[in-house]
VOVEX-757398 format. One line per field, with one value per residue (C-alpha): residue in one letter; chain; z, x, y. Coordinates in nm, 3 decimals. Each point is the difference from the previous one (the first is absolute). Layout:
BEGIN
code A; ...
unit A; ...
c3 Z; ...
c1 X; ...
c2 Y; ...
***
This chain:
BEGIN
code X; X; X; X; X; X; X; X; X; X; X; X; X; X; X; X; X; X; X; X; X; X; X; X; X; X; X; X; X; X; X; X; X; X; X; X; X; X; X; X; X; X; X; X; X; X; X; X; X; X; X; X; X; X; X; X; X; X; X; X; X; X; X; X; X; X; X; X; X; X; X; X; X; X; X; X; X; X; X; X; X; X; X; X; X; X; X; X; X; X; X; X; X; X; X; X; X; X; X; X; X; X; X; X; X; X; X; X; X; X; X; X; X; X; X; X; X; X; X; X; X; X; X; X; X; X; X; X; X; X; X; X; X; X; X; X; X; X; X; X; X; X; X; X; X; X; X; X; X; X; X; X; X; X; X; X; X; X; X; X; X; X; X; X; X; X; X; X; X; X; X; X; X; X; X; X; X; X; X; X; X; X; X; X; X; X; X; X; X; X; X; X; X; X; X; X; X; X; X; X; X; X; X; X; X; X; X; X; X; X; X; X; X; X; X; X; X; X; X; X; X; X; X; X; X; X; X; X; X; X; X; X; X; X; X; X; X; X; X; X; X; X; X; X; X; X; X; X; X; X; X; X; X; X; X; X; X; X; X; X; X; X; X; X; X; X; X; X; X; X; X; X; X; X; X; X; X; X; X; X; X; X; X; X; X; X; X; X; X; X; X; X; X; X; X; X; X; X; X; X; X; X; X; X; X; X; X; X; X; X; X; X; X; X; X; X
unit A; A; A; A; A; A; A; A; A; A; A; A; A; A; A; A; A; A; A; A; A; A; A; A; A; A; A; A; A; A; A; A; A; A; A; A; A; A; A; A; A; A; A; A; A; A; A; A; A; A; A; A; A; A; A; A; A; A; A; A; A; A; A; A; A; A; A; A; A; A; A; A; A; A; A; A; A; A; A; A; A; A; A; A; A; A; A; A; A; A; A; A; A; A; A; A; A; A; A; A; A; A; A; A; A; A; A; A; A; A; A; A; A; A; A; A; A; A; A; A; A; A; A; A; A; A; A; A; A; A; A; A; A; A; A; A; A; A; A; A; A; A; A; A; A; A; A; A; A; A; A; A; A; A; A; A; A; A; A; A; A; A; A; A; A; A; A; A; A; A; A; A; A; A; A; A; A; A; A; A; A; A; A; A; A; A; A; A; A; A; A; A; A; A; A; A; A; A; A; A; A; A; A; A; A; A; A; A; A; A; A; A; A; A; A; A; A; A; A; A; A; A; A; A; A; A; A; A; A; A; A; A; A; A; A; A; A; A; A; A; A; A; A; A; A; A; A; A; A; A; A; A; A; A; A; A; A; A; A; A; A; A; A; A; A; A; A; A; A; A; A; A; A; A; A; A; A; A; A; A; A; A; A; A; A; A; A; A; A; A; A; A; A; A; A; A; A; A; A; A; A; A; A; A; A; A; A; A; A; A; A; A; A; A; A; A
c3 10.578; -0.051; -0.280; -0.108; -0.022; -0.223; -0.218; -0.022; -0.105; -0.268; -0.124; -0.019; -0.204; -0.235; -0.038; -0.090; -0.258; -0.169; 0.028; -0.095; -0.376; 0.014; 0.149; -0.280; -0.261; 0.169; -0.003; -0.363; -0.102; 0.162; -0.135; -0.354; 0.056; 0.134; -0.305; -0.228; -0.122; -0.047; 0.335; 0.043; 0.186; 0.378; 0.006; -0.248; 0.265; 0.083; -0.367; -0.034; 0.304; -0.126; -0.341; 0.146; 0.241; -0.293; -0.213; -0.014; 0.184; -0.197; 0.186; -0.088; -0.010; 0.250; 0.248; 0.356; 0.271; 0.139; -0.324; 0.022; 0.372; -0.006; -0.123; 0.283; 0.263; -0.129; -0.014; 0.352; 0.140; -0.151; 0.119; 0.353; -0.003; -0.098; 0.278; 0.288; -0.086; 0.197; -0.291; 0.132; 0.369; 0.272; 0.143; -0.214; 0.091; -0.186; 0.206; 0.206; -0.327; -0.133; 0.078; -0.209; -0.033; -0.099; -0.272; -0.149; 0.029; -0.207; -0.275; 0.012; -0.018; -0.307; -0.164; 0.060; -0.154; -0.306; -0.060; 0.035; -0.234; -0.258; 0.006; 0.008; -0.370; -0.099; -0.237; -0.037; 0.067; 0.311; 0.151; -0.087; 0.167; 0.307; 0.050; -0.031; 0.235; 0.266; -0.044; 0.065; 0.294; 0.171; -0.001; 0.051; 0.295; 0.240; -0.094; 0.064; 0.338; 0.097; -0.095; 0.216; 0.288; -0.025; 0.061; 0.267; 0.202; 0.027; 0.105; 0.201; -0.184; -0.329; -0.022; -0.294; 0.195; 0.291; -0.239; -0.161; 0.332; 0.149; -0.299; -0.081; 0.347; 0.142; 0.017; -0.328; 0.004; -0.278; -0.013; -0.228; -0.007; -0.156; -0.281; -0.083; 0.040; -0.230; -0.280; 0.047; 0.000; -0.326; -0.165; 0.123; -0.117; -0.351; -0.017; 0.157; -0.226; -0.323; -0.063; -0.173; 0.053; 0.102; -0.246; -0.256; 0.020; -0.361; -0.162; -0.140; -0.083; 0.123; 0.087; 0.250; 0.132; 0.346; 0.087; -0.359; -0.026; 0.314; -0.133; -0.367; -0.014; 0.186; -0.169; 0.074; 0.368; 0.121; -0.170; 0.136; 0.355; -0.052; -0.135; 0.277; 0.254; -0.151; 0.045; 0.358; 0.068; -0.123; 0.214; 0.306; -0.036; -0.052; 0.307; 0.207; -0.096; 0.081; 0.332; 0.108; -0.129; -0.040; 0.257; 0.044; -0.081; 0.127; 0.235; 0.359; 0.172; 0.072; -0.217; -0.265; -0.115; -0.054; -0.207; -0.238; -0.055; -0.031; -0.341; -0.181; 0.168; -0.120; -0.357; 0.007; 0.130; -0.255; -0.280; 0.101; 0.046; -0.345; -0.159; 0.184; -0.117; -0.360; 0.028; 0.136; -0.282; -0.262; 0.132; 0.027; -0.259; 0.000; 0.152; -0.105; 0.201; 0.143; 0.151; 0.204; 0.289; 0.034; 0.002; 0.268; 0.191; 0.030; 0.135; 0.260; 0.101; 0.044; 0.219; 0.214; 0.040; 0.115; 0.267; 0.112; 0.020; 0.231; 0.218; 0.013; 0.083; 0.259; -0.174; 0.128
c1 13.885; 0.068; -0.132; 0.357; 0.064; -0.305; 0.111; 0.352; -0.142; -0.223; 0.290; 0.221; -0.265; -0.050; 0.376; 0.043; -0.280; 0.127; 0.377; 0.026; -0.059; 0.217; 0.288; -0.033; 0.006; 0.302; 0.200; -0.093; 0.097; 0.341; 0.069; -0.064; 0.217; 0.288; -0.028; 0.007; -0.354; -0.301; -0.180; -0.379; -0.180; 0.005; -0.381; -0.015; -0.113; -0.299; -0.093; 0.021; -0.223; -0.252; -0.013; -0.039; -0.277; -0.204; 0.030; -0.239; 0.121; 0.040; 0.033; 0.033; -0.331; 0.113; 0.154; -0.115; -0.098; 0.352; 0.137; -0.239; 0.061; 0.381; 0.074; -0.205; 0.164; 0.351; -0.069; -0.146; 0.299; 0.249; -0.198; -0.023; 0.372; 0.073; -0.232; 0.161; 0.355; 0.076; 0.097; -0.116; -0.078; 0.021; -0.337; -0.223; -0.325; 0.135; 0.322; -0.107; -0.025; 0.330; 0.195; 0.289; -0.160; -0.335; 0.173; 0.163; -0.334; -0.173; 0.260; -0.040; -0.382; 0.017; 0.248; -0.225; -0.304; 0.182; 0.162; -0.329; -0.169; 0.276; -0.049; -0.379; -0.048; 0.229; 0.234; 0.359; 0.149; -0.212; 0.104; 0.363; -0.012; -0.177; 0.265; 0.277; -0.177; -0.037; 0.367; 0.101; -0.241; 0.124; 0.352; -0.069; -0.241; 0.242; 0.272; -0.238; -0.096; 0.366; 0.058; -0.292; 0.108; 0.349; -0.148; -0.238; 0.295; 0.136; -0.333; -0.132; -0.332; -0.142; -0.229; 0.095; -0.104; 0.226; 0.289; -0.032; -0.039; 0.304; 0.233; -0.099; 0.036; 0.284; 0.350; 0.189; 0.141; 0.152; -0.144; 0.197; -0.302; -0.218; 0.253; -0.027; -0.377; -0.019; 0.183; -0.224; -0.312; 0.107; 0.046; -0.339; -0.168; 0.140; -0.136; -0.339; -0.069; 0.103; 0.296; 0.330; 0.197; -0.278; -0.266; -0.033; -0.323; 0.045; 0.031; -0.283; 0.201; -0.180; 0.328; 0.108; -0.306; -0.147; -0.231; -0.117; -0.098; -0.212; -0.216; 0.007; -0.370; -0.131; -0.136; -0.169; -0.075; 0.136; 0.334; -0.001; -0.043; 0.284; 0.235; -0.099; 0.061; 0.347; 0.076; -0.130; 0.225; 0.305; -0.112; -0.048; 0.342; 0.163; -0.172; 0.088; 0.366; -0.003; -0.176; 0.250; 0.328; -0.070; -0.274; 0.075; -0.282; -0.284; -0.225; -0.051; -0.336; -0.179; 0.239; -0.210; 0.283; 0.229; -0.275; 0.002; 0.374; -0.025; -0.169; 0.268; 0.269; -0.170; -0.024; 0.369; 0.110; -0.219; 0.145; 0.356; -0.092; -0.162; 0.319; 0.208; -0.237; 0.026; 0.381; 0.001; -0.225; 0.211; 0.324; -0.142; -0.073; -0.306; 0.099; -0.136; -0.288; 0.203; 0.245; -0.274; 0.020; 0.372; -0.075; -0.270; 0.198; 0.279; -0.250; -0.122; 0.359; 0.085; -0.307; 0.086; 0.358; -0.150; -0.196; 0.314; 0.189; -0.272; 0.034; 0.380; -0.005; -0.276; -0.230; -0.355
c2 17.711; 0.369; 0.219; 0.071; -0.375; -0.053; 0.291; -0.147; -0.337; 0.151; 0.212; -0.311; -0.185; 0.294; 0.042; -0.366; 0.008; 0.317; -0.040; -0.369; 0.053; 0.312; -0.202; -0.255; 0.275; 0.162; -0.325; -0.072; 0.352; -0.015; -0.348; 0.123; 0.308; -0.210; -0.227; 0.306; -0.066; 0.224; -0.012; -0.024; 0.275; 0.003; -0.029; -0.287; -0.256; 0.223; 0.024; -0.377; -0.055; 0.256; -0.170; -0.350; 0.102; 0.133; -0.313; -0.293; -0.308; -0.324; -0.330; -0.365; -0.188; -0.261; 0.249; -0.064; 0.247; -0.028; 0.144; 0.296; 0.054; -0.022; 0.357; 0.150; -0.222; 0.071; 0.374; -0.004; -0.191; 0.242; 0.303; -0.141; -0.081; 0.360; 0.121; -0.192; 0.111; 0.321; 0.222; 0.339; -0.050; -0.263; 0.110; -0.221; -0.182; -0.306; -0.002; -0.305; -0.195; 0.134; -0.315; -0.131; -0.344; 0.155; 0.203; -0.310; -0.180; 0.269; -0.035; -0.379; 0.020; 0.222; -0.239; -0.300; 0.170; 0.132; -0.340; -0.188; 0.247; -0.045; -0.377; 0.024; 0.072; -0.287; 0.183; -0.117; 0.343; 0.055; -0.332; 0.070; 0.340; -0.142; -0.268; 0.255; 0.242; -0.268; -0.095; 0.360; 0.023; -0.316; 0.142; 0.371; -0.020; -0.177; 0.249; 0.292; -0.147; -0.032; 0.365; 0.113; -0.224; 0.150; 0.346; -0.132; -0.138; 0.355; 0.153; -0.294; -0.011; -0.127; 0.304; 0.219; 0.310; -0.094; -0.065; 0.342; 0.182; -0.175; 0.033; 0.358; 0.148; -0.207; 0.147; -0.035; -0.352; -0.207; -0.352; -0.236; -0.231; 0.269; 0.043; -0.370; 0.011; 0.304; -0.181; -0.305; 0.217; 0.166; -0.339; -0.120; 0.321; -0.042; -0.354; 0.073; 0.298; -0.176; 0.227; -0.065; -0.226; -0.245; 0.118; 0.276; 0.205; 0.115; -0.341; -0.209; -0.312; -0.308; -0.174; 0.266; 0.185; -0.058; 0.288; 0.050; -0.367; 0.026; 0.285; -0.099; -0.095; 0.305; 0.310; 0.332; 0.073; -0.335; 0.064; 0.356; -0.132; -0.249; 0.267; 0.242; -0.277; -0.060; 0.370; -0.013; -0.300; 0.192; 0.296; -0.224; -0.162; 0.340; 0.143; -0.307; 0.036; 0.370; -0.062; -0.267; 0.141; 0.375; 0.069; 0.370; 0.240; -0.220; 0.199; -0.114; -0.027; 0.330; 0.203; 0.183; 0.226; -0.297; -0.165; 0.296; -0.047; -0.379; 0.005; 0.208; -0.212; -0.319; 0.133; 0.094; -0.341; -0.180; 0.214; -0.087; -0.366; -0.008; 0.133; -0.261; -0.275; 0.121; -0.001; -0.355; -0.119; 0.176; -0.147; -0.355; -0.265; -0.225; -0.334; -0.336; -0.139; -0.289; 0.253; 0.170; -0.255; 0.077; 0.374; -0.026; -0.262; 0.257; 0.254; -0.252; -0.080; 0.370; 0.051; -0.303; 0.127; 0.330; -0.187; -0.183; 0.330; 0.133; -0.309; 0.022; 0.372; -0.046; 0.247; 0.022
***
């Protein structure tokens, strides 16, 4: 474990913590602009977190320890997921743990805790949101695994670090399977991050909301951790997509000068990705909840077709 590797890991953690709310504010700002609305400030998520952390927490009398512990577990899972994705450098102390299956497992662990916490207090909206969240998870996680396996067939490893190193420094090659996997990954990301067309982060209607129903009973610092974790999840998915499909700009091991250039490159790619996400949300309509399985089923089918294309072309 080199000193540069430890510095890269700490820089990746700090980048995730600071840029995740900024990415959320950037997407919200562009979505309002594209809809010809008055946009909130770019730093609005930071102001919201600051306000929530300074408020007094109010909890239900019959809330269990699980309900109090869930925000910390969810936040920790999302932060760890952001840390194992090679966003700035491939020389990371957590690289041995940066496995595709481990990444999906972290997302699944966070989903289980937030769903159990939503059902713990016994409110109708919490239970409704938990059931819908588990429905999305049961369909999105297999599709995400197929996307990651599609990339792992090309690189010959399920390690995220190995995937990035292979795809970034291999001769320019067009893989039809990655195109299919990229479309599937985009669909899964929209569903997992409660974005339009699966969910609308701006709505508070009990008949349509998923994420809002899960955190409806939280307040103060617990709500702040949940909202920060949601921003970290969007950041992690964005970085995972950039690492798999646009891996250029990630520093190699023992390359300090490349590490200095990796941060501006990451900010640029996230800015472009945020604009694309806002355009997708603006051009899409919120679908009904019973259409979500069809949407995610299509994503799973595209990822499986990508795997079959790899097999037919003898990739790997």
